[in-house]
Structure formats: structure tokens, C-alpha cells
C-alpha positions in Angstrom: 6.9 -5.7 -1.0 5.4 -7.1 -4.1 3.4 -3.6 -4.5 6.2 -2.5 -7.2 5.4 -5.6 -9.0 2.0 -5.9 -8.8 2.5 -1.7 -10.5 4.4 -2.7 -13.4 2.1 -6.0 -13.9 -0.9 -3.5 -14.4 0.0 -1.1 -16.8 1.8 -1.2 -20.2 5.6 -1.7 -20.8 5.3 2.0 -22.2 4.9 3.3 -18.3 6.6 0.9 -16.7 9.2 3.0 -15.3 6.6 5.8 -13.8 4.3 3.1 -12.9 7.6 2.2 -11.0 8.5 5.5 -9.9 5.2 6.7 -8.2 5.3 3.3 -6.7 8.8 4.4 -4.9 7.5 7.7 -4.0 4.4 7.4 -2.5 5.5 4.3 -0.7 8.6 6.2 0.9 6.7 9.6 1.6 3.8 7.7 2.5 5.6 5.1 5.2 7.9 8.4 6.2 4.8 10.7 7.1 2.8 7.4 8.7 5.6 6.1 10.7 6.4 9.1 12.0 3.5 11.0 12.9 0.4 8.7 12.5 1.9 5.5 14.0 4.1 7.5 16.8 0.6 9.6 18.2 -1.2 6.6 18.0 1.7 5.0 20.3 1.9 7.8 22.4 -1.4 8.0 23.3 -3.2 4.1 23.0 -0.2 1.8 24.1 1.5 -0.8 21.5 -1.6 -2.3 21.2 -3.0 0.9 19.5 0.1 1.1 17.1 -0.9 -3.3 16.7 -4.2 -2.6 15.9 -3.5 -0.2 13.4 -0.8 -2.6 12.0 -3.5 -5.3 11.3 -5.8 -3.0 10.3 -3.4 -1.5 7.6 -2.9 -5.8 6.5 -6.4 -6.0 6.1 -7.4 -3.0 4.4 -4.1 -3.9 2.0 -6.1 -7.3 1.1 -9.4 -6.1 0.0 -7.7 -3.4 -2.3 -5.9 -5.8 -3.6 -8.5 -8.4 -3.7 -10.7 -5.7 -5.6 -7.8 -5.1 -8.2 -7.2 -8.6 -9.0 -10.7 -8.6 -9.6 -11.2 -5.7 -11.9 -8.1 -7.2 -13.3 -9.8 -10.5 -14.4 -13.0 -9.2 -15.3 -11.2 -6.7 -18.3 -9.6 -9.4 -19.4 -12.2 -11.6 -20.3 
């Protein structure tokens, strides 16, 4: 949910609309594809345990990528 806010924080004011648009576009397209195709396939093949493992893995990847971005942003401001 905070991806849009995070993207707007990283770009200049002139590019705020573009950043919000790209965040929404890739969020909806990526979410639709992964929810319908990838997640459904994993649940069909491995059951709900595989589905919840995918969700947990995605959360870990999101935390790592956010931490790397915050670190890079802090380094660029220093």
C-alpha cells in the first residue's frame, strides 16, 4: 500500500504524476498476472502451504528491496 507514497518520495516534484502512474500500472498488471497465473498454479500444484510460502517470500523480498532503497536514498542525501 505504501509503494505509491514511497515512489513519490523518491522522485522530483515534476515527475510525481509519472511516478504515481507507473507505480499503479505495474502494481495492477503485476498483481493481476501473479494472482491469476502464478499464484493459482502454485496453489494447484502444492496446496495452500505453497501459496502462503510464496506470500511470505514476497514479503521478505519486499523488505530487502525497501531496505536497499532506503539505504541508497540516505547515502545520496549525505
